[in-house]
DRENVOLO-804084 format. One record per atom (N, C-alpha, C): residue in one letter; x, y, z. Coordinates in steps of 0.2 Angstrom, whole numbers, plus 5000, padded with zeros to 4 digits. Last residue first. Layout:
<atoms>
AXYZ;...
</atoms>
This chain:
<atoms>
I554753455551;I555453475551;I555753455557;R553453415553;R553853385548;R554553395548;D553053495564;D552953425564;D553453385559;T553153625558;T553653605563;T553653525565;V552053615549;V552753625547;V553253605552;E550953605557;E551053555552;E551853555550;D551053725564;D551053665567;D551253605563;L550853825553;L551453815558;L551553755561;V549953865545;V550253795544;V550853785548;A549553985549;A549053935548;A549253865547;T550654065549;T550454045555;T549953985554;D551854045537;D551154065538;D550954035544;V553554065540;V553054015540;V552354055541;F555254065535;F554654105535;F554054055535;L556653995543;L556053995539;L555554045540;I558253955544;I557754015546;I557254015541;V559053815549;V558753845544;V558253905547;H560653755553;H560053795556;H559753825550;D561153585551;D561053655548;D560553685552;G561053455555;G561453505559;G561453575557;P560953385539;P560753375546;P561253425550;Q560853505526;Q561153445529;Q560953445536;I560053545510;I560153555518;I560353495521;V560653585495;V560453535499;V560553545506;T560053695483;T560453695489;T560153635493;D559353725472;D559753665472;D560153655478;G558653845475;G558253785473;G558653725474;R559653925488;R559353925481;R559053855480;P560054015502;P559653955499;P559453975492;T561654055507;T561054085504;T560654035501;V562354025522;V562253995516;V561554025513;L563454085534;L562854095531;L562854065524;Q564253985547;Q564254025540;Q563654025537;G564153905557;G564253975559;G564354015553;G563853775551;G564453785555;G564653865556;R562653865542;R563053795542;R563753805545;S561153925541;S561753935545;S562053865545;I560153995528;I560453935532;I561053945535;A558554075525;A559254075526;A559454005529;G557254045521;G557554115520;G558254115521;V556153945514;V556753945517;V557154005516;V554353975517;V554953995513;V555653985517;V552753925516;V553353915519;V553953935514;G551453915510;G551553965515;G552253955519;D550853745508;D551053815505;D551153865511;P551753615517;P551153645514;P551353715511;L553053505509;L552753545515;L552153585512;D553553435499;D553153395504;D552953435510;G554153535492;G553553505489;G553153465494;V555253555498;V554753605500;V554053575497;A556153465492;A555953455499;A555353495501;E556453515479;E556153455480;E555853445487;Q557153635482;Q556553635478;Q556153575478;I558153595491;I557653635493;I557053625489;P558753425490;P558753495487;P558153535489;R559053345505;R558753345499;R558753415496;D559553325518;D559853285513;D559453285506;A558053365526;A558753345527;A558953305521;L556753415527;L557153455523;L557853425522;T556053325535;T555853325528;T556353365524;S557153245547;S556753305544;S556653295537;G557953155553;G557253135551;G556853195548;D559053215557;D559153165552;D558453155549;G558653395560;G558853335562;G558853285556;I559053565560;I558853505556;I559153445558;E558453685570;E559053645569;E558753585565;I557653835566;I557553765568;I558253725566;E556853985568;E557553955567;E557453885570;V555554075560;V555754035565;V556454005563;V554354205559;V555054175556;V555354135562;E552654185556;E553254185560;E553854175556;A551054275554;A551554235552;A552154235557;R550154345562;R549854315555;R550454265552;D550454415573;D550454335573;D550154305567;N550454545569;N549954525574;N549854445574;E551554545560;E550954565558;E550354535563;L552554405566;L552454465562;L551754475561;M553754345578;M553054355576;M552954415572;A555154245578;A554854315578;A554154315575;I556054135588;I555554145583;I555454225583;K557254005589;K557054075590;K556554085585;E557353865589;E557853905592;E557653975594;T556053745591;T556353805588;T556853845592;Q556053635599;Q555753625593;Q556053685588;G556753665610;G556853595608;G556553585601;E555453775616;E556153755616;E556253685615;R554253835616;R554453785610;R555153765610;T554153915626;T553753855627;T553953805621;F555054015621;F555253975627;F554853905627;R554154075612;R554854045610;R555053995615;V553254125621;V553054065616;V553654035613;I553954225627;I553654165631;I553554105626;E554254315616;E554754285620;E554554215624;E552954345612;E553454315607;E553954285611;A552454415623;A552154345621;A552654315616;T553254525623;T553254485629;T552954415627;E552954595611;E553654575612;E553654515618;Q551554615614;Q551754565608;Q552454545609;R551654705624;R551354645625;R551554595620;P552254825618;P552654785624;P552354715625;N552354865602;N551854845607;N552154795612;V552755005593;V553054945596;V552554925602;A552555075577;A552255065583;A552554995586;I553355185566;I553355125569;I553055125576;D552955315562;D553255275557;D553255195560;V551355395562;V551855365566;V552255315562;G550255415554;G550855455553;G551455435557;V549055345554;V548955415554;V549655455554;T549455215553;T549055245547;T549055315548;E550155195564;E550555195558;E550155225552;F549055195573;F549655235574;F549955245567;L548255085568;L548055155568;L548555205569;D549054975571;D548954995564;D548755065564;A548954985586;A549654995582;A549555005575;Y547854975593;Y548055045591;Y548655045586;E547754845597;E547354865591;E547554935589;A548654835608;A548854815602;A548454835596;T549054965619;T548454925616;T548654905609;E550255025620;E550054975625;E549554935622;V551555075610;V550855065610;V550655005615;V552855185608;V552655125612;V551855125612;A553355245592;A552955255598;A552855185601;I554555335583;I554355265585;I553955275592;T554855425568;T554555425575;T554355345576;R556155505559;R555755445560;R555555445567;E556555645557;E556555595552;E556155535553;V555655785562;V556055735564;V555955675559;G554855905559;G555355885555;G555755825557;I553755945566;I554255985566;I554855965562;R552855825563;R552755895560;R553255945561;D553455725571;D553455725563;D553355785560;A553155775583;A553855775581;A553955765574;L551855765583;L552155835584;L552855835582;L551655635583;L551455675577;L551755745577;S552255595595;S552555575589;S552255615583;V551355665604;V552055685603;V552455655597;L550155585602;L550155655601;L550955685600;L550555455604;L550255475598;L550355545597;N550855465618;N551355445613;N551155455606;K549655505623;K550155545624;K550755525619;E548855385621;E548655455618;E549255505618;D549555285628;D549555285621;D549355355618;S550555345642;S549855325639;S549955325631;D551755385647;D551355335651;D550655325648;L553055375633;L552655415639;L552155355642;A553955365623;A553855305628;A553555335634;A554355385607;A553855415612;A553755355617;V555855435600;V555555375603;V555055405608;V556455495585;V556155515592;V555755445594;V557955515575;V557355465578;V557155495584;D558655615571;D558555565566;D557955525569;A558255785575;A558455725577;A558255675572;E557955915573;E558555895570;E558655825571;D556955955582;D556755945575;D557355915571;V557655975594;V557355905593;V557155895586;H558256095598;H558456065591;H558155995591;E557756165609;E558256105610;E558456075604;R556856245603;R557456275606;R557956225607;M555956145599;M556256185594;M556956215597;L555456105611;L555756055607;L556156095601;F554956225616;F555456195620;F555856145615;E553856245608;E554356295608;E555056265611;A553056125610;A553356135604;A553956185604;D552856025622;D552956095622;D553356105616;T552655895625;T552155925620;T552355995619;A553455855635;A553655835628;A553155865623;D553955965647;D553355935644;D553555915637;S555555935655;S555055975651;S554455935649;R557255925658;R556555915661;R556055965658;L558355815650;L558055875650;L557355875653;V559855735650;V559155725652;V558955795653;T560955655639;T560755725641;T559955725643;T561855515643;T561255545641;T561155615643;R562955465650;R563055485643;R562455505639;P562455425662;P563055475662;P563155495655;L561155385670;L561355385663;L561855435661;R560955405683;R560955335681;R561255335674;E560755545685;E561355515688;E561455445686;A559655565677;A560355605675;A560955565679;L558655505684;L558955475677;L559655505675;D558555585695;D558755515696;D559055485689;R558055705688;R558755705692;R558955635693;A556855655683;A557355675679;A558055685682;R556155625695;R556355575691;R556955595686;D556055755700;D556455705704;D556655645699;Q555255815690;Q555955845692;Q556355795695;D554455755676;D554455755683;D555255765685;R554655745662;R554255805665;R554455805672;E556055715651;E555555695657;E555255755661;I556955665638;I556455725640;I555955695645;L558555635633;L557955605636;L557555665639;Q559655605620;Q559355655624;Q558655615627;P561155495618;P560455515617;P560255575621;R562455455612;R562355505617;R561655535616;F563055285609;F562655345607;F562655395613;G563655165611;G564055225610;G563755285608;H562955065616;H563155055609;H563455125607;E562555105629;E562955045628;E563255035621;E561655205625;E562255225628;E562755165627;F560555125620;F560955175616;F561555195619;L560255065633;L560455025627;L560855075622;R559755175640;R560355135642;R560655095637;A558655215633;A559255265633;A559855225635;T557855105636;T558055125629;T558655165629;Q557755115649;Q558055055646;Q558255065639;Y556955235650;Y557655225654;Y558055165650;G555855205643;G556255255641;G556955255644;I555355095651;I555555085644;I555955145642;E555155165664;E555655105663;E555855095656;G555055345660;G554855275663;G555355225662;G555355465654;G555855435658;G555555375662;G554955535638;G554755495644;G555255455647;F555655525623;F555155565627;F554855515632;I557255535616;I556755495620;I556255535624;V558155555602;V557755595607;V557255545610;V559655545593;V559055505596;V558755545602;E560655555579;E560355595585;E559655565587;E560755435572;E561355465575;E561155505581;A560055305564;A559955345570;A560655365572;G559755315546;G559855285552;G559955325558;E559455395536;E560055355535;E560255325542;D558255465527;D558255415532;D558955375532;G558355525515;G558555565521;G558555525527;P556955445507;P557555485506;P557755525513;E556455295516;E556355365514;E556955405513;A557155135510;A556955185515;A556855255512;V557555055500;V556855065501;V556655115506;A558955055499;A558555055492;A557755075494;D559355035511;D559555095508;D559155105502;S558954905513;S558654955517;S558755025514;F559854835505;F559154835503;F558754895507;E560954855513;E560954875506;E560254885504;R560554785524;R560754855525;R560754885518;L560554655520;L559954685522;L560054765523;S561854635516;S561354635511;S560754665513;D562354635529;D562654685524;D562154685519;P561754535537;P561654605539;P561854655533;S560954415525;S561554435529;S561454515531;G559154385527;G559854375524;G560354405528;I557554415522;I557954375527;I558654365523;V556054515522;V556754495519;V557154465524;V554454555518;V554854525523;V555554495519;V553554705514;V554054645512;V554454625517;R552054765512;R552554755517;R552954695515;D551354885500;D551554815502;D552054815508;G551355015497;G550954995502;G551054925504;I551454985480;I551555035485;I551055015491;G552054815475;G551554875475;G551654925481;F553054715466;F552954745473;F552554815472;R552454565458;R552654635458;R552554675464;T553054405455;T552754445460;T552954515459;S553854325447;S553454375443;S553054415448;G554554235456;G554954285452;G554454335448;T553454245470;T553854205465;T554154265461;P553154265488;P553354285481;P553654235477;I551654235495;I552354205495;I552554215488;V550654345504;V550854325497;V551554295498;V549354355514;V550054345514;V550254315508;E548154495515;E548354435511;E549154425513;D547554605518;D547454555523;D547754485520;D548754705511;D548054705514;D548054645519;R550054605510;R549654645505;R548954645508;F551554555514;F550954565517;F550554625513;V552654435506;V552354505505;V551654505509;A554154355510;A553454355510;A553254435508;A555554335507;A555154285510;A554454295510;F556854355497;F556154385498;F555754335501;T558454345504;T557854305501;T557254355502;L560154385500;L559454405503;L558954365499;S561554405496;S561354355500;S560654375504;S561654515486;S561954445485;S561754395490;Y560254575476;Y560654585483;Y560954515484;R559354575466;R560054595465;R560454605471;D557954565462;D558354515465;D559154525463;A557054645456;A557354665462;A557854625465;D556654565445;D557054625444;D557354655450;S556054465452;S556554445447;S557054505446;V554954525458;V555454495462;V556154485458;T554654685448;T554554615450;T555054585455;Q554254845454;Q554754805450;Q554454725452;D553554935460;D553254915454;D553754875450;A554954985470;A554154995469;A554054985461;I556254985472;I555954915470;I555154925469;E556555105478;E556855085471;E556555025468;S555255205485;S555655145485;S555955125478;E554355305484;E555155325483;E555555265483;A553155255487;A553255275480;A554055285478;T553655115497;T553355175496;T553455195489;I553454965506;I553654995500;I553255055498;E554054935522;E553454955518;E553754985512;F554954785528;F554954855525;F554254865522;E555654685540;E555054705537;E555054775535;A556954575542;A556654635543;A556054645538;M558254465549;M557554475546;M557354545547;R559854405547;R559354455550;R558754455546;V561254305553;V560654315549;V560154365552;I562154305562;I562454305555;I561854315550;G561754295575;G561854365573;G562054365565;G561454165579;G561954205582;G562154265579;A560254145571;A560854105570;A561454145573;F559554315569;F559454235570;F560154205569;T558654465574;T559254425572;T559154355573;D557454575567;D557654525572;D558254495569;V556354715565;V556954685564;V557154635569;D555154815557;D555254755562;D555954725560;H555154915548;H554654915553;H554754865559;A556555005541;A556254945544;A555654955549;G557155135538;G556555115535;G556155045537;P558755085543;P558355135541;P557755105537;V559154995557;V558954985550;V558455035547;G559155035570;G559855025567;G559755005560;T557955045576;T558255105574;T558855095570;V557654905579;V557354935573;V557655005571;R558354885591;R558554845585;R558254885578;F557754975600;F558454985598;F558654945591;I556454915601;I556554985599;I557254995596;A556854795607;A556454795600;A556554865597;E557354835619;E557754805614;E557454805607;A556154895625;A556754935623;A557254905618;T555454775626;T555254825622;T555754875620;L556254695635;L556154675628;L555854725624;L556054785646;L556754775643;L556654745636;D554654775649;D554954835647;D555654835644;S554554635651;S554254665645;S554554725644;C555554505655;C555454575657;C555154615651;V555354345661;V555354385655;V555154455657;M555954195668;M555654265669;M555854305663;F555854035674;F556054075668;F555654145669;D555553985686;D556053955682;D556253995677;V555154045702;V555154065695;V555654025691;G555254055716;G554953995713;G554754005705;F555954165720;F555254175719;F554854115716;A557454105714;A557054155717;A556354155715;G558254015707;G557653985710;G557254035714;E559754105710;E559454045706;E558854015710;A559954255709;A559754215715;A559354155712;N560154345699;N560654335703;N560554285709;Q558954335692;Q559554315688;Q560054305693;W558054395701;W557954325699;W558554295696;T558554525702;T558554485708;T558554415706;A558354565688;A559054565691;A559054515697;L556954565688;L557354515684;L558054505686;L556654665697;L556454595699;L556854545695;D557254775690;D557554755696;D557354685699;R556354785680;R556954755678;R557354735685;R554654765680;R555154795683;R555854755682;K553754685673;K553954745670;K554554775673;V553654505670;V553754565675;V553854625671;R552954345669;R553054405666;R553154465671;A553654185673;A553354245675;A553554305671;V553454015673;V553654065669;V553254135671;T553853855679;T553553915680;T553853975676;F553453685677;F553953735675;F553653805675;P552653615691;P552653635684;P553253685683;D552453525702;D553153535700;D553153565693;G551353575716;G551553525711;G552253545708;A551153665726;A550653615724;A550853565719;T552153755726;T552053715733;T551553665731;K552253805714;K552753765716;K552653725722;A551153895714;A551153835710;A551653785712;A551553995722;A551053955724;A551053885721;G552554055713;G552754025720;G552253975723;C551754095703;C552254045702;C552454015708;A550954185710;A550654135706;A551154075705;V551854285714;V551554245719;V551254185716;I552254335701;I552754295705;I552354255710;N551054385697;N551354335693;N551854295697;T550754485706;T550254425705;T550654375702;E551854575704;E551754535711;E551354475710;D551554625691;D552154585693;D552054545699;V550154625682;V550354645689;V550954595691;D549554585671;D549954645670;D550254665677;T549954405669;T549454465670;T549854525670;S550554285667;S550554335662;S550154395663;A551254145671;A550954195674;A551054255670;I551153975666;I551454045663;I550954095666;L551753825670;L551253875672;L551553945670;M551753655665;M552053725664;M551553765667;D551153535668;D551953535666;D552253605666;A550053495681;A550253535676;A551053525674;R549553425692;R549753385686;R549953425680;E549253525701;E549653475703;E549853425697;V548353615694;V549053635695;V549553575697;G547053615690;G547453555689;G548153575690;A546153725692;A546553725686;A546953655685;E545853695705;E545353685700;E545653685693;H547153735711;H546953665711;H546353645706;L546953875708;L547553835705;L547353765705;V545953905717;V545853915710;V546353875706;D546453875729;D545853835727;D545753845719;M547553965730;M547653895729;M547053855727;D547554115721;D547154075725;D547254005724;T548254185711;T548554175717;T548254135722;G547254195700;G547854145700;G548254135706;D545554195704;D546254235705;D546754175704;G544354145691;G544654155698;G545354195698;H543754025681;H543654095683;H543854105690;V544553945669;V544353935676;V544354015678;T544353845653;T544453915657;T544253905664;L545253755641;L544853755647;L544953825650;V545153805623;V545553795629;V545053785635;D545053845609;D544953775611;D545453765618;L544254005609;L544853965609;L544753895611;S543054075609;S543454085604;S544154045603;Y542254035620;Y541954025613;Y542454035608;T543054055631;T542753995630;T542453975623;L543454185630;L543854135628;L543554065627;E542254255634;E542454265627;E542954205625;D542154205647;D541654185642;D541854195635;V543254275652;V543254195653;V542754175647;L542954405651;L543454375647;L543454295647;D541954415660;D541754425653;D542354395648;G542554385672;G542054335670;G541954345662;D544254405676;D543654445673;D543154395670;R545254325681;R544754355686;R544154385682;E545754165674;E545654235673;E545054265678;V546654045667;V546354065673;V546354145673;V546653915655;V546753985656;V546354005663;V547453775650;V546953795655;V547153875656;V547753665636;V547853735639;V547353755644;D548653545630;D548053555634;D548153615638;H549353575614;H549453565621;H548753575624;A549253615601;A549753565602;A549753545609;N548353725600;N548253665595;N548753605597;A548653815610;A548053775610;A548053715606;L549753905609;L549853835612;L549253785611;N549254025604;N549853995600;N549953915603;A548254055613;A548054045606;A548654005602;A548954075624;A548554025624;A548354005617;I549754195620;I550054135622;I549554075621;S548654285618;S549154265612;S549454205614;Q548054295631;Q547754265625;Q548154245619;G549154345638;G548854275640;G548554245634;V549254475632;V549854425632;V549554355633;E548054535633;E548354525627;E548854475627;G547354435647;G547454495643;G547754475637;A547054325656;A546854325649;A546854385645;G547954235668;G547854305665;G547654295657;I549054105667;I548654145672;I548654215669;V548853955660;V549054025658;V548654065663;I549553795661;I549053835664;I549353915663;V549653655651;V549953715652;V549453765655;R550253495648;R549653535651;R549953595653;M550753415633;M550953455639;M550353495642;
</atoms>
């Protein structure tokens, strides 16, 4: 498949890197330095220019492209690029936007803008924030197989019940699989003798009930989930996050500095208490009892402000802090200095677009630890390496770095064990090291 990616920012680079091994990828970018960087770092063709310029699109081969993914930071540029591509050829077009009203227009008018598939990064970010607040202690959460399977990533602390225990000792949850351990720069596929150390990040896959039980065992004392939620910043991510909490029965607080924006939000969010103030005003926060919140979400307009208010919230006693981080490289830094969870909108967007490009191969994916590994859901066909064989026998034909985390059979969860025989039509949820992903998907 020939794929044109417009924009070589974090989203574009992540998509291009993910597709480069299996497809002919052309990246169009206005920044000459980024073009040079990509030429040496990825096996892709590069074109220097504006993705809305027809001459540039022709140079990229748009008339014979199968797919065009417009992933710049500018909504209008992405939509124009998709519309222009449709006049020159018939590629399947994917546009990234931030504004939810553009997504709503596209959803309500089939074929609008010449866009075949649209992703809204601010909405995806809000959904990621909401998911993770529902599982105490989790750094990442996603659902698979229509919701009967959950994946989550937890950091082991000194207070965790399984700290310094082996997998065999910790294997006391009825339908849970220990899929992987991220330890410094290493991805460890756990065996019965693998011992959980402080600082390890453990990926588990299983039923929502078992995952919640595990969460209770590893979360910090006092972290019992989100009841009182405070959101800093009334931009689109803050608004969407508050709206999601409202939809699930919460009554969050939202703090917005701009008076007109605060008034507008108060009208659009009937179950949210909107307060007008500077989020860094510690006296105001104490007066409004923000220190008693279970979760604070920092969704202001800069990484620096989000870091500052998250650390302030932590200092006054908030149980859990979640910060939006636009610069992916800062995510680890945020969590190192005390922010509990850093959510990167660009990673959420890239994940959704990559999932779509693999439609037909994988039902759903979740990228972990800056794309070092993925959790994927795949429907098993008759020719699959896993079909009609016990798992312990079938995985011998797969490369190292693969774990069968869960199976959905007829809408029911099957917890995989060595002698479990996977049947054609089953949906399997696999943890896969990115280094062997293409090989695994080819065999499955």
